[in-house]
C-alpha positions as CSV (number, residue, x, y, z in Angstrom):
1,M,62.5,-121.7,-93.6
2,N,60.8,-119.5,-91.0
3,E,61.7,-120.2,-87.6
4,S,65.4,-120.4,-86.2
5,F,67.6,-119.6,-83.0
6,Q,70.8,-119.0,-82.4
7,S,72.6,-122.0,-80.8
8,A,75.7,-121.4,-78.5
9,R,77.1,-124.6,-78.8
10,F,77.9,-124.4,-82.4
11,G,77.9,-120.6,-83.1
12,K,75.9,-120.7,-85.6
13,R,72.0,-119.8,-86.4
14,V,69.7,-122.7,-86.9
15,W,66.8,-123.1,-89.2
16,L,64.2,-125.6,-89.0
17,T,63.0,-126.3,-92.6
18,N,59.0,-126.7,-93.1
19,H,59.2,-130.4,-93.2
20,A,60.8,-130.5,-89.9
21,I,58.2,-127.7,-88.5
22,E,56.0,-130.6,-89.8
23,S,57.3,-133.5,-87.8
24,M,57.6,-131.5,-85.2
25,A,53.6,-130.8,-84.9
26,K,52.7,-134.4,-85.5
27,R,54.8,-135.5,-83.0
28,D,54.6,-132.4,-80.2
29,V,57.7,-131.5,-80.8
30,T,58.0,-128.0,-79.1
31,L,60.8,-125.8,-80.1
32,H,62.2,-125.9,-76.1
33,E,62.5,-129.3,-77.2
34,I,64.2,-128.8,-80.6
35,M,67.0,-126.1,-79.0
36,R,67.5,-129.1,-76.0
37,L,68.3,-131.2,-78.6
38,I,70.7,-129.3,-80.4
39,E,72.5,-128.3,-77.6
40,E,72.5,-130.7,-75.7
41,G,72.6,-133.9,-77.7
42,E,75.2,-136.0,-79.0
43,Y,76.2,-135.1,-82.8
44,R,77.4,-137.5,-85.4
45,A,78.7,-136.8,-88.6
46,K,77.5,-138.2,-91.9
47,G,80.3,-136.9,-94.1
48,E,81.5,-133.8,-93.9
49,T,78.7,-131.5,-93.9
50,H,75.6,-133.9,-92.6
51,G,74.9,-135.8,-89.4
52,W,73.0,-136.3,-87.0
53,I,71.9,-135.1,-83.4
54,F,70.4,-137.2,-80.7
55,R,69.4,-137.0,-77.1
56,H,67.4,-138.7,-74.9
57,F,63.8,-137.4,-73.5
58,P,62.9,-139.8,-70.6
59,K,59.2,-138.7,-70.3
60,R,58.1,-138.7,-73.9
61,G,56.9,-142.1,-75.5
62,D,59.3,-141.6,-78.1
63,N,62.2,-141.3,-75.8
64,L,64.9,-140.8,-78.3
65,M,64.3,-137.6,-80.6
66,C,66.7,-137.2,-83.1
67,A,67.3,-134.6,-86.1
68,A,69.1,-134.8,-89.2
69,V,71.0,-131.7,-90.1
70,V,73.3,-129.9,-92.5
71,N,76.0,-128.1,-90.6
72,K,77.2,-125.2,-92.7
73,Q,77.7,-121.5,-92.4
74,T,74.7,-122.3,-90.8
75,I,72.8,-125.0,-89.2
76,I,69.7,-126.5,-90.9
77,V,67.4,-128.8,-89.7
78,N,65.8,-131.5,-92.2
79,R,64.2,-133.6,-90.7
80,I,62.7,-134.8,-86.7
81,P,62.6,-138.8,-87.4
82,N,60.4,-140.4,-84.6
83,L,62.4,-142.9,-82.9
84,I,62.3,-145.3,-79.6
85,L,64.9,-146.3,-77.6
86,A,64.2,-149.9,-76.5
87,R,66.3,-150.7,-74.0
88,H,66.6,-155.2,-75.4
89,L,67.6,-153.9,-78.6
90,P,71.0,-152.5,-80.2
91,N,69.5,-150.2,-82.8
92,P,66.6,-147.2,-82.3
93,L,63.4,-148.0,-84.1
94,Y,62.2,-145.7,-86.7
95,R,57.8,-145.4,-85.8
């Protein structure tokens, strides 16, 4: 892991795994977008230390960005899946 930033929202350091960085490159996701995702997105816990952070980016083709995170002493972003929010469907679609 070689990319990190400080989260004011969580008061913790946020680290991006190599897999997350590779996913960002494939999907043309910028570090600035990830920072906005972490600071402004909706957090949904999936257990005590794991969860997802979602945020709508209207100008992107994959308009719903999310990150799989581990939330402990620091936040580790594991994955940046490619999602599309379809208005007529109840759940996001993975691409």
